[in-house]
C-alpha positions as semicolon CSV with decimal commas, in nm:
position;residue;x (nm);y (nm);z (nm)
1;S;1,869;-2,977;-7,061
2;Q;2,207;-3,075;-6,920
3;P;2,431;-2,911;-7,185
4;V;2,253;-2,577;-7,139
5;A;2,282;-2,603;-6,759
6;F;2,652;-2,688;-6,794
7;I;2,716;-2,385;-7,016
8;E;2,529;-2,158;-6,775
9;S;2,734;-2,300;-6,486
10;L;3,059;-2,224;-6,674
11;E;2,944;-1,867;-6,737
12;N;2,859;-1,827;-6,367
13;L;3,202;-1,961;-6,267
14;A;3,369;-1,711;-6,498
15;A;3,172;-1,424;-6,344
16;K;3,253;-1,541;-5,988
17;S;3,619;-1,583;-6,077
18;E;3,640;-1,247;-6,256
19;V;3,778;-1,396;-6,578
20;S;3,669;-1,343;-6,936
21;L;3,542;-1,668;-7,088
22;L;3,500;-1,754;-7,455
23;L;3,324;-2,088;-7,499
24;D;3,319;-2,287;-7,823
25;L;3,162;-2,625;-7,891
26;D;3,428;-2,844;-8,054
27;T;3,225;-3,077;-8,277
28;G;3,540;-3,241;-8,416
29;L;3,626;-3,384;-8,073
30;A;3,274;-3,477;-7,961
31;R;3,199;-3,845;-7,903
32;E;2,879;-4,035;-7,843
33;K;2,713;-3,911;-7,520
34;E;2,988;-3,650;-7,478
35;L;3,038;-3,290;-7,580
36;A;3,374;-3,123;-7,622
37;F;3,429;-2,755;-7,549
38;R;3,720;-2,521;-7,603
39;L;3,740;-2,268;-7,320
40;T;3,948;-1,954;-7,365
41;I;3,999;-1,788;-7,027
42;D;4,158;-1,445;-6,992
43;G;4,253;-1,325;-6,646
44;N;4,543;-1,285;-6,411
45;S;4,706;-1,581;-6,237
46;K;4,486;-1,547;-5,927
47;T;4,153;-1,524;-6,112
48;T;4,247;-1,802;-6,355
49;D;4,348;-2,028;-6,063
50;R;4,015;-1,958;-5,895
51;F;3,826;-2,048;-6,215
52;L;4,019;-2,374;-6,260
53;K;3,961;-2,477;-5,896
54;L;3,588;-2,409;-5,928
55;L;3,579;-2,595;-6,260
56;E;3,730;-2,898;-6,089
57;L;3,452;-2,890;-5,826
58;M;3,164;-2,877;-6,076
59;P;2,911;-3,160;-6,040
60;Y;2,962;-3,277;-6,400
61;P;3,173;-3,566;-6,527
62;L;3,440;-3,383;-6,724
63;E;3,797;-3,437;-6,828
64;V;4,056;-3,193;-6,954
65;E;4,199;-3,306;-7,289
66;E;4,443;-3,019;-7,344
67;M;4,555;-2,705;-7,169
68;S;4,785;-2,424;-7,271
69;V;4,874;-2,101;-7,095
70;Q;5,007;-1,788;-7,262
71;R;5,133;-1,473;-7,092
72;L;4,964;-1,168;-7,243
73;S;5,113;-0,888;-7,037
74;E;5,339;-0,805;-6,746
75;D;5,089;-0,540;-6,633
76;T;4,980;-0,597;-6,273
77;K;4,685;-0,357;-6,269
78;K;4,373;-0,525;-6,133
79;D;4,159;-0,512;-6,447
80;V;4,425;-0,619;-6,696
81;A;4,426;-0,978;-6,822
82;T;4,782;-1,104;-6,794
83;H;4,725;-1,469;-6,891
84;R;4,524;-1,657;-7,150
85;S;4,449;-2,023;-7,081
86;V;4,295;-2,247;-7,341
87;L;4,138;-2,573;-7,227
88;V;3,971;-2,846;-7,427
89;I;3,733;-3,039;-7,205
90;R;3,496;-3,331;-7,256
91;V;3,169;-3,350;-7,068
92;R;2,945;-3,655;-7,049
93;T;2,591;-3,555;-7,144
94;S;2,414;-3,874;-7,036
95;S;2,498;-4,189;-6,847
């Protein structure tokens, strides 16, 4: 079904972008024919940017409700997450 495909697509984007993704369904924000998700993305500025650009290109009708960015570390080593971004998005599940 479409919600499962959407979730799998998000997980694939996270893997391609080399970010850590925590995905929660936000039932309090869901509307009729829409689902709301809270995405917590940990990565550096480059990997997070890549994830957000790929998210924007996804073939799903979605809108970003909220976004916040928090600096986690000044460490510039490749495998260290330096930023945490939290997005709340809405996705239409049927037309």
